[in-house]
ZAVONU-866241 format. One record per residue (C-alpha): z, x, y; residue in three letters; chain. Coordinates in steps of 0.5 Angstrom, whole numbers. Layout:
# residues N
@c3: Z; c1: X; c2: Y; type: ala; mol: A
...
END
This chain:
# residues 84
@c3: 0; c1: 0; c2: 0; type: met; mol: A
@c3: -1; c1: 3; c2: 8; type: lys; mol: A
@c3: 4; c1: 4; c2: 11; type: ile; mol: A
@c3: 1; c1: -1; c2: 17; type: glu; mol: A
@c3: 1; c1: -7; c2: 11; type: glu; mol: A
@c3: 9; c1: -5; c2: 8; type: arg; mol: A
@c3: 11; c1: -5; c2: 17; type: ile; mol: A
@c3: 6; c1: -13; c2: 17; type: arg; mol: A
@c3: 12; c1: -15; c2: 11; type: glu; mol: A
@c3: 17; c1: -12; c2: 13; type: leu; mol: A
@c3: 17; c1: -14; c2: 20; type: val; mol: A
@c3: 12; c1: -21; c2: 21; type: glu; mol: A
@c3: 17; c1: -26; c2: 19; type: lys; mol: A
@c3: 22; c1: -24; c2: 24; type: val; mol: A
@c3: 17; c1: -25; c2: 29; type: ile; mol: A
@c3: 14; c1: -30; c2: 27; type: thr; mol: A
@c3: 21; c1: -34; c2: 28; type: glu; mol: A
@c3: 22; c1: -32; c2: 35; type: asn; mol: A
@c3: 15; c1: -35; c2: 38; type: gly; mol: A
@c3: 10; c1: -29; c2: 37; type: tyr; mol: A
@c3: 5; c1: -28; c2: 33; type: ile; mol: A
@c3: 4; c1: -20; c2: 30; type: leu; mol: A
@c3: -4; c1: -19; c2: 31; type: asp; mol: A
@c3: -4; c1: -12; c2: 28; type: ser; mol: A
@c3: -1; c1: -6; c2: 27; type: val; mol: A
@c3: -2; c1: 1; c2: 28; type: val; mol: A
@c3: 0; c1: 8; c2: 26; type: tyr; mol: A
@c3: -4; c1: 13; c2: 29; type: glu; mol: A
@c3: -3; c1: 20; c2: 32; type: lys; mol: A
@c3: -4; c1: 21; c2: 39; type: glu; mol: A
@c3: -3; c1: 28; c2: 43; type: asn; mol: A
@c3: 1; c1: 31; c2: 37; type: gly; mol: A
@c3: 5; c1: 25; c2: 37; type: asn; mol: A
@c3: 6; c1: 19; c2: 32; type: asn; mol: A
@c3: 5; c1: 11; c2: 35; type: phe; mol: A
@c3: 7; c1: 5; c2: 31; type: leu; mol: A
@c3: 3; c1: 0; c2: 35; type: arg; mol: A
@c3: 6; c1: -7; c2: 34; type: leu; mol: A
@c3: 1; c1: -12; c2: 38; type: ile; mol: A
@c3: 4; c1: -18; c2: 40; type: ile; mol: A
@c3: 1; c1: -25; c2: 42; type: asp; mol: A
@c3: 4; c1: -32; c2: 43; type: lys; mol: A
@c3: 1; c1: -38; c2: 47; type: lys; mol: A
@c3: 3; c1: -36; c2: 53; type: asp; mol: A
@c3: 2; c1: -29; c2: 57; type: ile; mol: A
@c3: 6; c1: -23; c2: 54; type: ile; mol: A
@c3: 11; c1: -21; c2: 59; type: thr; mol: A
@c3: 14; c1: -14; c2: 58; type: val; mol: A
@c3: 21; c1: -18; c2: 57; type: asp; mol: A
@c3: 17; c1: -21; c2: 50; type: asp; mol: A
@c3: 16; c1: -14; c2: 48; type: cys; mol: A
@c3: 22; c1: -12; c2: 49; type: val; mol: A
@c3: 25; c1: -18; c2: 45; type: val; mol: A
@c3: 20; c1: -16; c2: 41; type: val; mol: A
@c3: 22; c1: -9; c2: 39; type: ser; mol: A
@c3: 29; c1: -10; c2: 39; type: asn; mol: A
@c3: 28; c1: -16; c2: 34; type: leu; mol: A
@c3: 23; c1: -10; c2: 29; type: val; mol: A
@c3: 28; c1: -4; c2: 31; type: asn; mol: A
@c3: 34; c1: -6; c2: 27; type: pro; mol: A
@c3: 30; c1: -8; c2: 20; type: ile; mol: A
@c3: 26; c1: -2; c2: 22; type: leu; mol: A
@c3: 31; c1: 3; c2: 22; type: asp; mol: A
@c3: 35; c1: -1; c2: 16; type: asp; mol: A
@c3: 28; c1: 1; c2: 11; type: val; mol: A
@c3: 26; c1: 6; c2: 15; type: asp; mol: A
@c3: 19; c1: 6; c2: 11; type: pro; mol: A
@c3: 16; c1: 12; c2: 16; type: ile; mol: A
@c3: 19; c1: 19; c2: 14; type: ser; mol: A
@c3: 16; c1: 22; c2: 20; type: asp; mol: A
@c3: 19; c1: 21; c2: 27; type: lys; mol: A
@c3: 15; c1: 17; c2: 31; type: tyr; mol: A
@c3: 15; c1: 12; c2: 36; type: ile; mol: A
@c3: 15; c1: 5; c2: 37; type: leu; mol: A
@c3: 10; c1: 2; c2: 42; type: asp; mol: A
@c3: 10; c1: -6; c2: 42; type: val; mol: A
@c3: 5; c1: -8; c2: 47; type: cys; mol: A
@c3: 0; c1: -15; c2: 48; type: ser; mol: A
@c3: -6; c1: -16; c2: 45; type: lys; mol: A
@c3: -9; c1: -18; c2: 53; type: glu; mol: A
@c3: -7; c1: -11; c2: 56; type: lys; mol: A
@c3: -7; c1: -8; c2: 51; type: gly; mol: A
@c3: -2; c1: -1; c2: 49; type: cys; mol: A
@c3: -2; c1: 4; c2: 54; type: glu; mol: A
END
């Protein structure tokens, strides 16, 4: 199972239960850093606060299960604006 599929399996339920849609999961290396990007959506406009909410929802799950052995940066961003 690819790491993106494993992450989706771990966090999608809690994201959906809180009114968000997990559009995609991307794990990639950029400028020497590993990034785990969760691209989210919802019926209304996604704000920075929404990204913080989702980050706070998934962080404990990722910390508990620890599915990625390498160091990485969690980046939760919106489908409309993309990740920066």
